[in-house]
C-alpha positions as CSV (number, residue, x, y, z in Angstrom):
1,M,-14.7,-10.0,-5.6
2,V,-11.5,-11.3,-4.1
3,N,-11.4,-12.2,-0.5
4,G,-8.2,-12.1,-0.3
5,L,-4.7,-10.6,-1.2
6,P,-3.2,-13.6,-2.7
7,K,0.9,-13.9,-3.0
8,Q,1.1,-13.1,-6.7
9,N,-0.2,-9.9,-5.7
10,R,2.3,-8.9,-2.8
11,L,5.4,-7.2,-4.0
12,C,8.4,-9.2,-2.7
13,G,12.0,-9.6,-3.1
14,Q,15.1,-7.3,-2.5
15,L,15.8,-6.2,-6.2
16,H,12.0,-5.0,-7.0
17,I,11.4,-3.5,-3.7
18,A,14.9,-1.6,-4.4
19,Q,13.8,-0.4,-7.5
20,L,10.6,0.6,-6.3
21,Y,11.6,2.9,-3.8
22,K,14.4,4.2,-6.4
23,E,12.6,4.8,-9.8
24,G,8.9,5.2,-8.4
25,K,7.6,8.1,-8.0
26,R,5.7,9.2,-4.1
27,F,3.3,10.9,-2.2
28,T,1.6,11.6,1.1
29,A,-2.3,10.2,1.7
30,W,-2.0,11.0,5.3
31,P,-1.2,8.8,7.8
32,L,0.4,6.5,4.7
33,R,3.7,7.6,2.4
34,V,2.5,6.3,-0.7
35,T,5.3,4.8,-3.8
36,Y,4.3,3.6,-6.8
37,Q,5.7,2.8,-10.1
38,P,3.6,1.7,-13.6
39,S,4.3,-2.4,-14.0
40,E,4.0,-4.7,-17.0
41,E,3.0,-7.6,-14.6
42,L,0.4,-7.7,-12.4
43,T,0.1,-5.0,-9.4
44,Q,1.9,-5.7,-6.5
45,V,1.2,-4.0,-3.0
46,L,3.6,-4.0,0.2
47,V,2.6,-2.5,3.0
48,W,4.5,-1.6,5.9
49,A,4.1,-0.4,9.4
50,P,7.7,0.2,10.9
51,K,9.5,-1.3,14.0
52,S,10.9,2.2,15.3
53,L,7.1,3.7,16.2
54,F,5.3,0.8,17.0
55,K,7.3,-1.7,19.4
56,R,5.0,-4.7,19.7
57,A,5.1,-6.7,16.6
58,V,0.7,-7.1,17.4
59,Q,0.6,-3.5,16.2
60,R,2.5,-3.4,13.3
61,N,0.1,-7.0,12.0
62,H,-2.6,-5.2,13.1
63,L,-1.7,-2.1,10.6
64,R,-0.6,-4.0,8.1
65,R,-4.2,-5.9,8.4
66,L,-6.2,-2.9,7.9
67,M,-4.0,-1.7,5.0
68,R,-4.5,-5.0,3.2
69,E,-8.1,-4.7,3.9
70,A,-8.4,-1.8,3.3
71,Y,-6.6,-2.2,-0.8
72,R,-8.1,-5.0,-1.1
73,L,-12.0,-3.6,-0.8
74,H,-10.5,-0.4,-3.2
75,Q,-8.4,-2.2,-5.8
76,D,-11.4,-1.5,-8.5
77,L,-10.1,2.1,-8.6
78,L,-6.9,1.3,-10.3
79,G,-8.6,0.0,-12.9
80,D,-6.8,-2.0,-15.6
81,N,-3.2,-0.4,-15.1
82,H,-0.8,-2.3,-13.4
83,Y,1.3,-0.9,-11.3
84,R,3.7,-1.9,-8.1
85,I,2.8,0.1,-4.3
86,A,3.9,0.4,-1.5
87,F,2.4,1.6,1.2
88,N,4.4,3.1,4.6
89,Y,2.3,3.9,7.5
90,M,3.7,7.0,9.1
91,D,1.5,8.1,12.0
92,K,3.0,7.8,15.6
93,E,-0.6,6.4,16.8
94,E,-3.1,3.4,15.3
95,Q,-5.8,5.1,13.7
96,P,-9.0,3.3,12.8
97,L,-9.9,1.4,9.3
98,A,-12.5,4.2,8.6
99,V,-9.2,6.6,8.0
100,I,-7.2,4.2,6.4
101,E,-10.0,2.9,4.0
102,K,-9.9,6.8,2.8
103,A,-6.2,7.2,2.9
104,I,-5.8,4.3,0.6
105,C,-8.9,5.5,-1.6
106,K,-7.4,8.6,-2.4
107,S,-4.1,7.2,-3.2
108,L,-5.4,4.5,-5.6
109,K,-7.7,7.6,-7.0
110,K,-4.8,9.4,-7.2
111,I,-2.4,7.0,-9.2
112,S,-4.9,6.1,-11.8
113,E,-5.4,9.6,-12.3
114,Q,-1.5,10.5,-12.8
115,S,-0.9,7.3,-15.3
């Protein structure tokens, strides 16, 4: 199992992100809003914690780290299909890893079932 989330698996670039939010499908797995779109390339992930809810960068970085870790541990739930996925944190309070991990698992299962 991979012990990190390499740069090639991170969604970056304004065009790709704009296309994902414009054309992708959305659903909520509390405390996350998930936007996804099938991709022909590698699976790429964007994790986001809003500055409007968490003013301190330490809190935002901590939440992003937890979401990346939860995704990394359960990315095999997607199977062989490739997607562009954005995980947006929506709750006003920081949740523990177990809650975030449960939401990520639920969302990855839902994505793999819908394709």
